[in-house]
N, CA and C atoms as an extended XYZ file, in Angstrom:
579
Properties=species:S:1:pos:R:3:atomname:S:1:resname:S:1:resid:I:1 pbc="F F F"
N         6.788       20.721      -12.866 N   MET     1
C         6.231       19.440      -13.202 CA  MET     1
C         4.705       19.577      -13.311 C   MET     1
N         4.145       19.098      -14.400 N   GLN     2
C         2.698       19.183      -14.639 CA  GLN     2
C         1.946       18.181      -13.754 C   GLN     2
N         0.812       18.576      -13.188 N   PRO     3
C         0.071       17.677      -12.298 CA  PRO     3
C        -0.452       16.406      -12.973 C   PRO     3
N        -0.551       16.399      -14.294 N   ASP     4
C        -1.038       15.202      -14.974 CA  ASP     4
C         0.088       14.397      -15.626 C   ASP     4
N         1.336       14.789      -15.384 N   SER     5
C         2.465       14.041      -15.943 CA  SER     5
C         2.682       12.753      -15.148 C   SER     5
N         3.223       11.762      -15.809 N   LEU     6
C         3.432       10.463      -15.163 CA  LEU     6
C         4.403       10.562      -14.001 C   LEU     6
N         5.459       11.368      -14.163 N   SER     7
C         6.442       11.501      -13.081 CA  SER     7
C         5.823       12.169      -11.853 C   SER     7
N         4.951       13.155      -12.062 N   PHE     8
C         4.299       13.802      -10.924 CA  PHE     8
C         3.324       12.845      -10.233 C   PHE     8
N         2.568       12.093      -11.019 N   ILE     9
C         1.619       11.135      -10.437 CA  ILE     9
C         2.368       10.089       -9.612 C   ILE     9
N         3.478        9.585      -10.157 N   PHE    10
C         4.284        8.598       -9.435 CA  PHE    10
C         4.853        9.203       -8.149 C   PHE    10
N         5.495       10.358       -8.255 N   LEU    11
C         6.110       11.010       -7.098 CA  LEU    11
C         5.066       11.383       -6.049 C   LEU    11
N         3.908       11.817       -6.499 N   ASN    12
C         2.835       12.182       -5.586 CA  ASN    12
C         2.397       10.981       -4.750 C   ASN    12
N         2.220        9.835       -5.404 N   ALA    13
C         1.785        8.639       -4.672 CA  ALA    13
C         2.920        8.031       -3.855 C   ALA    13
N         4.149        8.173       -4.319 N   PHE    14
C         5.296        7.557       -3.657 CA  PHE    14
C         5.724        8.332       -2.411 C   PHE    14
N         5.851        9.637       -2.513 N   LEU    15
C         6.369       10.435       -1.398 CA  LEU    15
C         5.387       11.453       -0.835 C   LEU    15
N         4.864       12.304       -1.702 N   ILE    16
C         4.108       13.464       -1.233 CA  ILE    16
C         2.846       13.030       -0.488 C   ILE    16
N         2.052       12.191       -1.114 N   ASN    17
C         0.819       11.682       -0.489 CA  ASN    17
C         0.935       10.178       -0.296 C   ASN    17
N         1.983        9.776        0.391 N   ASN    18
C         2.213        8.362        0.677 CA  ASN    18
C         0.985        7.797        1.376 C   ASN    18
N         0.488        6.668        0.872 N   PHE    19
C        -0.747        6.105        1.393 CA  PHE    19
C        -0.663        5.813        2.883 C   PHE    19
N         0.484        5.343        3.351 N   VAL    20
C         0.610        4.956        4.755 CA  VAL    20
C         0.950        6.156        5.634 C   VAL    20
N         1.948        6.911        5.254 N   LEU    21
C         2.484        7.931        6.151 CA  LEU    21
C         1.849        9.314        5.993 C   LEU    21
N         1.092        9.536        4.928 N   SER    22
C         0.397       10.814        4.773 CA  SER    22
C        -1.107       10.675        4.853 C   SER    22
N        -1.631        9.588        4.269 N   MET    23
C        -3.084        9.387        4.263 CA  MET    23
C        -3.545        8.379        5.302 C   MET    23
N        -2.608        7.691        5.942 N   PHE    24
C        -2.887        6.712        6.998 CA  PHE    24
C        -3.803        5.585        6.525 C   PHE    24
N        -3.557        5.099        5.320 N   LEU    25
C        -4.274        3.952        4.775 CA  LEU    25
C        -3.361        2.737        4.841 C   LEU    25
N        -3.885        1.608        5.201 N   GLY    26
C        -3.095        0.380        5.244 CA  GLY    26
C        -2.220        0.253        6.474 C   GLY    26
N        -2.687        0.746        7.592 N   LEU    27
C        -1.877        0.713        8.817 CA  LEU    27
C        -1.758       -0.671        9.443 C   LEU    27
N        -2.720       -1.549        9.185 N   CYS    28
C        -2.682       -2.886        9.789 CA  CYS    28
C        -1.430       -3.655        9.367 C   CYS    28
N        -1.156       -3.833        8.074 N   PRO    29
C         0.097       -4.517        7.717 CA  PRO    29
C         1.320       -3.671        8.027 C   PRO    29
N         1.174       -2.352        7.996 N   PHE    30
C         2.298       -1.476        8.295 CA  PHE    30
C         2.811       -1.723        9.706 C   PHE    30
N         1.927       -1.839       10.656 N   LEU    31
C         2.344       -2.076       12.032 CA  LEU    31
C         2.576       -3.555       12.320 C   LEU    31
N         1.866       -4.433       11.629 N   GLY    32
C         1.942       -5.850       11.935 CA  GLY    32
C         3.085       -6.603       11.281 C   GLY    32
N         3.506       -6.194       10.098 N   VAL    33
C         4.501       -6.963        9.343 CA  VAL    33
C         5.852       -6.253        9.302 C   VAL    33
N         5.970       -5.142        9.965 N   SER    34
C         7.211       -4.371        9.865 CA  SER    34
C         8.212       -4.694       10.967 C   SER    34
N         8.211       -5.926       11.431 N   GLY    35
C         9.171       -6.321       12.464 CA  GLY    35
C        10.534       -6.684       11.895 C   GLY    35
N        10.562       -7.226       10.679 N   LYS    36
C        11.804       -7.621       10.023 CA  LYS    36
C        11.810       -7.073        8.603 C   LYS    36
N        12.980       -6.689        8.138 N   ILE    37
C        13.093       -6.121        6.795 CA  ILE    37
C        12.702       -7.139        5.730 C   ILE    37
N        13.117       -8.393        5.887 N   SER    38
C        12.804       -9.397        4.869 CA  SER    38
C        11.300       -9.626        4.756 C   SER    38
N        10.613       -9.672        5.873 N   THR    39
C         9.162       -9.851        5.852 CA  THR    39
C         8.478       -8.623        5.266 C   THR    39
N         8.956       -7.442        5.643 N   ALA    40
C         8.379       -6.202        5.121 CA  ALA    40
C         8.562       -6.122        3.602 C   ALA    40
N         9.737       -6.534        3.116 N   TRP    41
C        10.005       -6.504        1.682 CA  TRP    41
C         9.043       -7.429        0.934 C   TRP    41
N         8.869       -8.637        1.440 N   ASN    42
C         7.980       -9.583        0.774 CA  ASN    42
C         6.524       -9.117        0.810 C   ASN    42
N         6.099       -8.558        1.914 N   MET    43
C         4.737       -8.020        1.989 CA  MET    43
C         4.590       -6.844        1.024 C   MET    43
N         5.616       -6.015        0.939 N   GLY    44
C         5.589       -4.893        0.006 CA  GLY    44
C         5.450       -5.357       -1.438 C   GLY    44
N         6.174       -6.416       -1.803 N   LEU    45
C         6.063       -6.954       -3.159 CA  LEU    45
C         4.665       -7.499       -3.423 C   LEU    45
N         4.089       -8.171       -2.430 N   ALA    46
C         2.724       -8.693       -2.582 CA  ALA    46
C         1.726       -7.549       -2.766 C   ALA    46
N         1.894       -6.478       -1.995 N   VAL    47
C         0.990       -5.328       -2.109 CA  VAL    47
C         1.171       -4.636       -3.456 C   VAL    47
N         2.402       -4.506       -3.926 N   ILE    48
C         2.643       -3.893       -5.241 CA  ILE    48
C         1.917       -4.690       -6.326 C   ILE    48
N         2.049       -6.018       -6.284 N   PHE    49
C         1.387       -6.853       -7.287 CA  PHE    49
C        -0.130       -6.686       -7.230 C   PHE    49
N        -0.692       -6.734       -6.027 N   VAL    50
C        -2.145       -6.595       -5.888 CA  VAL    50
C        -2.582       -5.203       -6.340 C   VAL    50
N        -1.777       -4.183       -6.076 N   MET    51
C        -2.129       -2.837       -6.529 CA  MET    51
C        -2.121       -2.739       -8.049 C   MET    51
N        -1.128       -3.341       -8.699 N   PHE    52
C        -1.091       -3.333      -10.166 CA  PHE    52
C        -2.316       -4.031      -10.752 C   PHE    52
N        -2.611       -5.212      -10.239 N   VAL    53
C        -3.767       -5.961      -10.745 CA  VAL    53
C        -5.055       -5.190      -10.483 C   VAL    53
N        -5.200       -4.663       -9.284 N   SER    54
C        -6.412       -3.926       -8.931 CA  SER    54
C        -6.563       -2.660       -9.759 C   SER    54
N        -5.471       -1.964       -9.978 N   SER    55
C        -5.516       -0.736      -10.754 CA  SER    55
C        -5.904       -1.011      -12.197 C   SER    55
N        -5.288       -2.028      -12.766 N   THR    56
C        -5.589       -2.386      -14.151 CA  THR    56
C        -7.040       -2.813      -14.300 C   THR    56
N        -7.488       -3.679      -13.422 N   CYS    57
C        -8.870       -4.158      -13.485 CA  CYS    57
C        -9.866       -3.045      -13.173 C   CYS    57
N        -9.536       -2.192      -12.228 N   ALA    58
C       -10.442       -1.096      -11.874 CA  ALA    58
C       -10.633       -0.153      -13.051 C   ALA    58
N        -9.566        0.084      -13.809 N   TYR    59
C        -9.684        0.942      -14.985 CA  TYR    59
C       -10.657        0.337      -15.993 C   TYR    59
N       -10.485       -0.953      -16.268 N   GLY    60
C       -11.369       -1.627      -17.217 CA  GLY    60
C       -12.805       -1.716      -16.714 C   GLY    60
N       -12.959       -2.047      -15.452 N   ILE    61
C       -14.308       -2.146      -14.867 CA  ILE    61
C       -15.003       -0.796      -14.903 C   ILE    61
N       -14.269        0.259      -14.568 N   ASN    62
C       -14.863        1.588      -14.570 CA  ASN    62
C       -15.319        1.976      -15.976 C   ASN    62
N       -14.485        1.695      -16.974 N   ALA    63
C       -14.863        2.018      -18.354 CA  ALA    63
C       -16.135        1.263      -18.751 C   ALA    63
N       -16.207        0.008      -18.355 N   LEU    64
C       -17.379       -0.803      -18.678 CA  LEU    64
C       -18.627       -0.301      -17.942 C   LEU    64
N       -18.478        0.012      -16.670 N   LEU    65
C       -19.621        0.487      -15.888 CA  LEU    65
C       -20.119        1.847      -16.373 C   LEU    65
N       -19.200        2.724      -16.760 N   VAL    66
C       -19.598        4.036      -17.284 CA  VAL    66
C       -20.330        3.860      -18.614 C   VAL    66
N       -19.836        2.940      -19.428 N   ARG    67
C       -20.461        2.689      -20.744 CA  ARG    67
C       -21.922        2.269      -20.598 C   ARG    67
N       -22.210        1.444      -19.591 N   PHE    68
C       -23.569        0.955      -19.401 CA  PHE    68
C       -24.327        1.696      -18.298 C   PHE    68
N       -23.762        2.820      -17.851 N   ASN    69
C       -24.400        3.670      -16.845 CA  ASN    69
C       -24.706        2.906      -15.553 C   ASN    69
N       -23.706        2.130      -15.088 N   LEU    70
C       -23.847        1.334      -13.862 CA  LEU    70
C       -22.775        1.714      -12.834 C   LEU    70
N       -22.477        2.990      -12.716 N   GLU    71
C       -21.401        3.437      -11.835 CA  GLU    71
C       -21.627        3.053      -10.377 C   GLU    71
N       -22.875        2.821       -9.986 N   PHE    72
C       -23.181        2.484       -8.599 CA  PHE    72
C       -22.617        1.110       -8.202 C   PHE    72
N       -22.170        0.334       -9.162 N   LEU    73
C       -21.596       -0.987       -8.873 CA  LEU    73
C       -20.075       -0.962       -8.696 C   LEU    73
N       -19.473        0.213       -8.766 N   ARG    74
C       -18.008        0.317       -8.690 CA  ARG    74
C       -17.447       -0.367       -7.455 C   ARG    74
N       -17.926        0.012       -6.309 N   LEU    75
C       -17.345       -0.445       -5.048 CA  LEU    75
C       -17.366       -1.967       -4.930 C   LEU    75
N       -18.477       -2.581       -5.214 N   ILE    76
C       -18.573       -4.032       -5.079 CA  ILE    76
C       -17.688       -4.733       -6.110 C   ILE    76
N       -17.593       -4.173       -7.303 N   CYS    77
C       -16.723       -4.756       -8.330 CA  CYS    77
C       -15.256       -4.640       -7.929 C   CYS    77
N       -14.873       -3.489       -7.400 N   TYR    78
C       -13.486       -3.299       -6.974 CA  TYR    78
C       -13.128       -4.270       -5.846 C   TYR    78
N       -14.028       -4.449       -4.912 N   ILE    79
C       -13.765       -5.363       -3.799 CA  ILE    79
C       -13.607       -6.795       -4.299 C   ILE    79
N       -14.428       -7.199       -5.252 N   ALA    80
C       -14.315       -8.545       -5.823 CA  ALA    80
C       -12.973       -8.738       -6.535 C   ALA    80
N       -12.532       -7.741       -7.270 N   VAL    81
C       -11.242       -7.831       -7.974 CA  VAL    81
C       -10.092       -7.902       -6.974 C   VAL    81
N       -10.143       -7.086       -5.938 N   ILE    82
C        -9.073       -7.083       -4.929 CA  ILE    82
C        -9.023       -8.432       -4.218 C   ILE    82
N       -10.165       -8.962       -3.841 N   ALA    83
C       -10.197      -10.263       -3.163 CA  ALA    83
C        -9.642      -11.357       -4.068 C   ALA    83
N        -9.960      -11.317       -5.345 N   SER    84
C        -9.444      -12.315       -6.288 CA  SER    84
C        -7.935      -12.199       -6.447 C   SER    84
N        -7.429      -10.978       -6.548 N   ALA    85
C        -5.985      -10.777       -6.692 CA  ALA    85
C        -5.238      -11.254       -5.454 C   ALA    85
N        -5.795      -10.995       -4.282 N   VAL    86
C        -5.153      -11.444       -3.044 CA  VAL    86
C        -5.145      -12.969       -2.967 C   VAL    86
N        -6.224      -13.600       -3.388 N   GLN    87
C        -6.254      -15.064       -3.404 CA  GLN    87
C        -5.187      -15.616       -4.332 C   GLN    87
N        -4.990      -14.968       -5.477 N   LEU    88
C        -3.945      -15.376       -6.415 CA  LEU    88
C        -2.562      -15.274       -5.772 C   LEU    88
N        -2.304      -14.161       -5.110 N   VAL    89
C        -1.012      -13.966       -4.434 CA  VAL    89
C        -0.845      -14.981       -3.310 C   VAL    89
N        -1.885      -15.190       -2.546 N   GLU    90
C        -1.810      -16.129       -1.423 CA  GLU    90
C        -1.505      -17.548       -1.905 C   GLU    90
N        -2.163      -17.979       -2.965 N   MET    91
C        -1.907      -19.324       -3.501 CA  MET    91
C        -0.485      -19.435       -4.051 C   MET    91
N        -0.017      -18.386       -4.727 N   ALA    92
C         1.332      -18.413       -5.291 CA  ALA    92
C         2.386      -18.468       -4.187 C   ALA    92
N         2.238      -17.649       -3.150 N   ILE    93
C         3.219      -17.641       -2.061 CA  ILE    93
C         3.188      -18.958       -1.299 C   ILE    93
N         2.009      -19.507       -1.089 N   LYS    94
C         1.900      -20.785       -0.379 CA  LYS    94
C         2.601      -21.893       -1.159 C   LYS    94
N         2.507      -21.843       -2.477 N   LYS    95
C         3.123      -22.865       -3.321 CA  LYS    95
C         4.640      -22.644       -3.444 C   LYS    95
N         5.058      -21.394       -3.620 N   ILE    96
C         6.472      -21.083       -3.860 CA  ILE    96
C         7.286      -21.119       -2.573 C   ILE    96
N         6.756      -20.499       -1.512 N   SER    97
C         7.515      -20.391       -0.271 CA  SER    97
C         6.603      -20.575        0.949 C   SER    97
N         6.427      -21.824        1.380 N   PRO    98
C         5.578      -22.047        2.564 CA  PRO    98
C         6.081      -21.333        3.817 C   PRO    98
N         7.408      -21.183        3.933 N   ALA    99
C         7.957      -20.480        5.104 CA  ALA    99
C         7.529      -19.014        5.102 C   ALA    99
N         7.595      -18.378        3.954 N   LEU   100
C         7.154      -16.983        3.840 CA  LEU   100
C         5.656      -16.889        4.096 C   LEU   100
N         4.908      -17.862        3.616 N   PHE   101
C         3.465      -17.893        3.841 CA  PHE   101
C         3.153      -17.927        5.339 C   PHE   101
N         3.894      -18.735        6.089 N   ARG   102
C         3.699      -18.807        7.541 CA  ARG   102
C         4.164      -17.522        8.225 C   ARG   102
N         5.238      -16.921        7.715 N   THR   103
C         5.758      -15.684        8.314 CA  THR   103
C         4.764      -14.537        8.152 C   THR   103
N         4.179      -14.403        6.965 N   LEU   104
C         3.221      -13.319        6.732 CA  LEU   104
C         1.921      -13.557        7.482 C   LEU   104
N         1.601      -14.831        7.713 N   GLY   105
C         0.456      -15.185        8.549 CA  GLY   105
C        -0.845      -14.553        8.101 C   GLY   105
N        -1.574      -14.032        9.065 N   ILE   106
C        -2.898      -13.476        8.815 CA  ILE   106
C        -2.832      -12.197        7.995 C   ILE   106
N        -1.676      -11.554        7.942 N   PHE   107
C        -1.584      -10.280        7.235 CA  PHE   107
C        -1.680      -10.429        5.731 C   PHE   107
N        -1.363      -11.602        5.210 N   LEU   108
C        -1.489      -11.815        3.766 CA  LEU   108
C        -2.948      -11.786        3.318 C   LEU   108
N        -3.849      -12.563        3.926 N   PRO   109
C        -5.254      -12.435        3.515 CA  PRO   109
C        -5.855      -11.074        3.865 C   PRO   109
N        -5.278      -10.400        4.852 N   LEU   110
C        -5.804       -9.084        5.227 CA  LEU   110
C        -5.512       -8.009        4.183 C   LEU   110
N        -4.691       -8.328        3.175 N   ILE   111
C        -4.495       -7.374        2.078 CA  ILE   111
C        -5.853       -7.091        1.434 C   ILE   111
N        -6.741       -8.079        1.459 N   THR   112
C        -8.077       -7.909        0.879 CA  THR   112
C        -8.799       -6.727        1.511 C   THR   112
N        -8.663       -6.575        2.807 N   THR   113
C        -9.343       -5.480        3.507 CA  THR   113
C        -8.439       -4.273        3.692 C   THR   113
N        -7.311       -4.269        3.026 N   ASN   114
C        -6.389       -3.140        3.124 CA  ASN   114
C        -7.010       -1.945        2.404 C   ASN   114
N        -7.314       -0.919        3.146 N   CYS   115
C        -7.987        0.232        2.559 CA  CYS   115
C        -7.086        0.993        1.587 C   CYS   115
N        -5.775        0.778        1.632 N   ALA   116
C        -4.893        1.424        0.665 CA  ALA   116
C        -5.170        0.905       -0.740 C   ALA   116
N        -5.464       -0.369       -0.871 N   ILE   117
C        -5.718       -0.950       -2.190 CA  ILE   117
C        -7.060       -0.479       -2.729 C   ILE   117
N        -8.073       -0.476       -1.882 N   LEU   118
C        -9.371        0.033       -2.318 CA  LEU   118
C        -9.272        1.535       -2.591 C   LEU   118
N        -8.517        2.249       -1.763 N   GLY   119
C        -8.310        3.678       -1.986 CA  GLY   119
C        -7.660        3.950       -3.322 C   GLY   119
N        -6.693        3.128       -3.691 N   LEU   120
C        -6.029        3.270       -4.995 CA  LEU   120
C        -7.049        3.201       -6.120 C   LEU   120
N        -7.906        2.197       -6.104 N   ALA   121
C        -8.904        2.039       -7.169 CA  ALA   121
C        -9.880        3.214       -7.188 C   ALA   121
N       -10.311        3.644       -6.019 N   LEU   122
C       -11.271        4.750       -5.965 CA  LEU   122
C       -10.627        6.081       -6.350 C   LEU   122
N        -9.412        6.340       -5.865 N   PHE   123
C        -8.740        7.597       -6.190 CA  PHE   123
C        -8.494        7.730       -7.684 C   PHE   123
N        -8.000        6.658       -8.310 N   GLN   124
C        -7.704        6.749       -9.746 CA  GLN   124
C        -8.983        6.921      -10.554 C   GLN   124
N       -10.073        6.333      -10.077 N   THR   125
C       -11.350        6.484      -10.782 CA  THR   125
C       -11.850        7.917      -10.696 C   THR   125
N       -11.816        8.480       -9.506 N   PHE   126
C       -12.359        9.821       -9.328 CA  PHE   126
C       -11.439       10.904       -9.879 C   PHE   126
N       -10.186       10.586      -10.108 N   ARG   127
C        -9.266       11.547      -10.723 CA  ARG   127
C        -9.253       11.420      -12.243 C   ARG   127
N       -10.010       10.509      -12.778 N   ASP   128
C       -10.114       10.289      -14.231 CA  ASP   128
C        -8.761       10.065      -14.888 C   ASP   128
N        -7.946        9.201      -14.314 N   TYR   129
C        -6.650        8.886      -14.889 CA  TYR   129
C        -6.805        8.017      -16.126 C   TYR   129
N        -5.903        8.211      -17.072 N   SER   130
C        -5.837        7.319      -18.228 CA  SER   130
C        -5.217        5.997      -17.771 C   SER   130
N        -5.173        5.010      -18.681 N   PHE   131
C        -4.634        3.702      -18.303 CA  PHE   131
C        -3.170        3.808      -17.873 C   PHE   131
N        -2.368        4.550      -18.609 N   VAL   132
C        -0.943        4.694      -18.280 CA  VAL   132
C        -0.782        5.464      -16.974 C   VAL   132
N        -1.613        6.475      -16.753 N   GLN   133
C        -1.571        7.206      -15.487 CA  GLN   133
C        -1.961        6.297      -14.320 C   GLN   133
N        -2.903        5.391      -14.545 N   CYS   134
C        -3.277        4.425      -13.504 CA  CYS   134
C        -2.102        3.530      -13.141 C   CYS   134
N        -1.351        3.099      -14.158 N   LEU   135
C        -0.178        2.260      -13.892 CA  LEU   135
C         0.886        3.028      -13.110 C   LEU   135
N         1.115        4.294      -13.470 N   ALA   136
C         2.087        5.117      -12.743 CA  ALA   136
C         1.623        5.342      -11.309 C   ALA   136
N         0.338        5.583      -11.129 N   PHE   137
C        -0.227        5.790       -9.799 CA  PHE   137
C        -0.083        4.541       -8.939 C   PHE   137
N        -0.389        3.375       -9.520 N   SER   138
C        -0.268        2.136       -8.737 CA  SER   138
C         1.186        1.806       -8.433 C   SER   138
N         2.092        2.098       -9.358 N   ALA   139
C         3.519        1.871       -9.091 CA  ALA   139
C         4.006        2.783       -7.972 C   ALA   139
N         3.602        4.043       -8.006 N   GLY   140
C         3.993        4.973       -6.952 CA  GLY   140
C         3.393        4.614       -5.604 C   GLY   140
N         2.115        4.246       -5.607 N   ALA   141
C         1.452        3.885       -4.349 CA  ALA   141
C         2.043        2.609       -3.761 C   ALA   141
N         2.274        1.610       -4.606 N   GLY   142
C         2.871        0.359       -4.128 CA  GLY   142
C         4.302        0.556       -3.659 C   GLY   142
N         5.064        1.344       -4.407 N   GLY   143
C         6.437        1.646       -4.004 CA  GLY   143
C         6.485        2.431       -2.706 C   GLY   143
N         5.574        3.393       -2.552 N   GLY   144
C         5.504        4.169       -1.320 CA  GLY   144
C         5.100        3.320       -0.128 C   GLY   144
N         4.177        2.388       -0.343 N   PHE   145
C         3.769        1.467        0.712 CA  PHE   145
C         4.951        0.600        1.135 C   PHE   145
N         5.671        0.090        0.146 N   THR   146
C         6.848       -0.744        0.437 CA  THR   146
C         7.929        0.075        1.139 C   THR   146
N         8.140        1.298        0.695 N   LEU   147
C         9.117        2.177        1.347 CA  LEU   147
C         8.763        2.396        2.813 C   LEU   147
N         7.496        2.658        3.087 N   ALA   148
C         7.070        2.871        4.472 CA  ALA   148
C         7.290        1.613        5.310 C   ALA   148
N         6.955        0.442        4.745 N   LEU   149
C         7.185       -0.820        5.461 CA  LEU   149
C         8.665       -1.023        5.753 C   LEU   149
N         9.517       -0.778        4.752 N   LEU   150
C        10.955       -0.998        4.925 CA  LEU   150
C        11.563       -0.020        5.931 C   LEU   150
N        11.148        1.237        5.886 N   LEU   151
C        11.654        2.216        6.853 CA  LEU   151
C        11.270        1.813        8.278 C   LEU   151
N        10.020        1.436        8.442 N   MET   152
C         9.558        1.034        9.778 CA  MET   152
C        10.276       -0.225       10.242 C   MET   152
N        10.445       -1.202        9.354 N   ALA   153
C        11.123       -2.447        9.721 CA  ALA   153
C        12.578       -2.186       10.081 C   ALA   153
N        13.238       -1.321        9.328 N   GLY   154
C        14.632       -0.989        9.638 CA  GLY   154
C        14.768       -0.336       11.005 C   GLY   154
N        13.881        0.587       11.299 N   LEU   155
C        13.918        1.241       12.607 CA  LEU   155
C        13.617        0.258       13.732 C   LEU   155
N        12.659       -0.614       13.517 N   ARG   156
C        12.315       -1.577       14.569 CA  ARG   156
C        13.427       -2.596       14.791 C   ARG   156
N        14.114       -2.996       13.716 N   GLU   157
C        15.243       -3.916       13.885 CA  GLU   157
C        16.374       -3.259       14.651 C   GLU   157
N        16.645       -1.990       14.377 N   LYS   158
C        17.691       -1.274       15.108 CA  LYS   158
C        17.315       -1.103       16.576 C   LYS   158
N        16.049       -0.836       16.839 N   LEU   159
C        15.618       -0.626       18.218 CA  LEU   159
C        15.555       -1.921       19.013 C   LEU   159
N        15.526       -3.069       18.329 N   ASP   160
C        15.596       -4.342       19.050 CA  ASP   160
C        16.940       -4.506       19.743 C   ASP   160
N        17.960       -3.844       19.204 N   LEU   161
C        19.303       -3.930       19.771 CA  LEU   161
C        19.576       -2.825       20.793 C   LEU   161
N        18.666       -1.862       20.884 N   ALA   162
C        18.869       -0.727       21.784 CA  ALA   162
C        18.263       -0.999       23.153 C   ALA   162
N        18.740       -0.255       24.133 N   ASP   163
C        18.197       -0.340       25.486 CA  ASP   163
C        17.042        0.654       25.591 C   ASP   163
N        15.836        0.135       25.494 N   VAL   164
C        14.633        0.961       25.484 CA  VAL   164
C        13.929        0.805       26.824 C   VAL   164
N        13.463        1.897       27.410 N   PRO   165
C        12.728        1.792       28.676 CA  PRO   165
C        11.490        0.904       28.523 C   PRO   165
N        11.184        0.175       29.570 N   ASP   166
C        10.056       -0.764       29.536 CA  ASP   166
C         8.733       -0.087       29.200 C   ASP   166
N         8.552        1.138       29.638 N   VAL   167
C         7.285        1.826       29.441 CA  VAL   167
C         6.992        2.091       27.962 C   VAL   167
N         8.019        2.156       27.129 N   SER   168
C         7.802        2.477       25.723 CA  SER   168
C         8.080        1.304       24.788 C   SER   168
N         8.127        0.101       25.304 N   MET   169
C         8.369       -1.058       24.451 CA  MET   169
C         7.065       -1.540       23.816 C   MET   169
N         7.183       -2.306       22.752 N   GLY   170
C         6.022       -2.920       22.112 CA  GLY   170
C         5.234       -1.963       21.249 C   GLY   170
N         3.922       -1.986       21.434 N   ALA   171
C         3.020       -1.194       20.592 CA  ALA   171
C         3.258        0.305       20.760 C   ALA   171
N         3.588        0.744       21.970 N   ALA   172
C         3.819        2.173       22.196 CA  ALA   172
C         4.982        2.677       21.356 C   ALA   172
N         6.053        1.910       21.319 N   LEU   173
C         7.219        2.303       20.531 CA  LEU   173
C         6.903        2.279       19.042 C   LEU   173
N         6.158        1.287       18.598 N   SER   174
C         5.775        1.206       17.182 CA  SER   174
C         4.940        2.414       16.766 C   SER   174
N         4.025        2.804       17.606 N   LEU   175
C         3.185        3.955       17.283 CA  LEU   175
C         3.980        5.262       17.314 C   LEU   175
N         4.929        5.367       18.238 N   MET   176
C         5.780        6.564       18.258 CA  MET   176
C         6.633        6.645       16.993 C   MET   176
N         7.198        5.509       16.581 N   LEU   177
C         7.982        5.474       15.344 CA  LEU   177
C         7.126        5.841       14.139 C   LEU   177
N         5.917        5.309       14.080 N   ALA   178
C         5.015        5.615       12.965 CA  ALA   178
C         4.705        7.111       12.933 C   ALA   178
N         4.487        7.708       14.084 N   GLY   179
C         4.227        9.144       14.155 CA  GLY   179
C         5.415        9.966       13.689 C   GLY   179
N         6.609        9.558       14.092 N   LEU   180
C         7.807       10.286       13.661 CA  LEU   180
C         8.040       10.142       12.159 C   LEU   180
N         7.822        8.957       11.631 N   LEU   181
C         7.947        8.768       10.178 CA  LEU   181
C         6.920        9.617        9.433 C   LEU   181
N         5.709        9.674        9.963 N   SER   182
C         4.672       10.479        9.342 CA  SER   182
C         5.051       11.961        9.347 C   SER   182
N         5.595       12.425       10.454 N   LEU   183
C         6.046       13.822       10.523 CA  LEU   183
C         7.157       14.090        9.511 C   LEU   183
N         8.063       13.129        9.363 N   ALA   184
C         9.150       13.300        8.398 CA  ALA   184
C         8.597       13.372        6.971 C   ALA   184
N         7.594       12.562        6.670 N   PHE   185
C         7.017       12.573        5.320 CA  PHE   185
C         6.187       13.810        5.063 C   PHE   185
N         5.732       14.474        6.091 N   MET   186
C         4.994       15.730        5.886 CA  MET   186
C         5.908       16.801        5.284 C   MET   186
N         7.210       16.626        5.440 N   GLY   187
C         8.158       17.552        4.839 CA  GLY   187
C         8.130       17.506        3.313 C   GLY   187
N         7.642       16.397        2.740 N   PHE   188
C         7.553       16.286        1.285 CA  PHE   188
C         6.325       16.997        0.720 C   PHE   188
N         5.446       17.500        1.580 N   ALA   189
C         4.216       18.137        1.113 CA  ALA   189
C         4.499       19.348        0.234 C   ALA   189
N         5.607       20.007        0.440 N   GLY   190
C         5.953       21.169       -0.370 CA  GLY   190
C         6.315       20.831       -1.800 C   GLY   190
N         6.641       19.558       -2.072 N   LEU   191
C         6.989       19.166       -3.432 CA  LEU   191
C         5.779       19.195       -4.356 C   LEU   191
N         4.579       19.134       -3.783 N   GLY   192
C         3.365       19.063       -4.583 CA  GLY   192
C         2.975       20.353       -5.248 C   GLY   192
N         3.594       21.439       -4.865 N   GLY   193
C         3.306       22.705       -5.513 CA  GLY   193
C         2.198       23.420       -4.951 C   GLY   193
């Protein structure tokens, strides 16, 4: 598989260099919203949408900034686009499903400060991806983020039914699960060639 092919870019962002489990970006919603599969799924969809919007806008902004030799404005422009996209998602979810809006709570506006989304925009810029490659990268990154959320939520739901020693309940158990998932995803590192 060629390193610049769309399938490799997607697979790389989805499994090999998963933003959450390999690069440790976006851990706040990963640990905070992964208590239930339904909540994790909805947060994953919101992150996928924000990643698509951010990736598309970042590509256009970067082209414009390079054209006028204003590359030093990248970071502030990317942050403004991400904040706007999150506001759009927040307003839509509040209007469509107030119950989901309450369930996601503070983690929905925190997508704005999710370093995985900013990392996506910066990584695609510095790798000089074409527009289609940016879309494949954002789809892989968003899908990988959602996969990590769903895996963690599934494990946490199963462990709610298990007899777990008191010393390892709560945050300690969540961090141990995250570490084990991260170790499992390190096995995909060999796929990168």
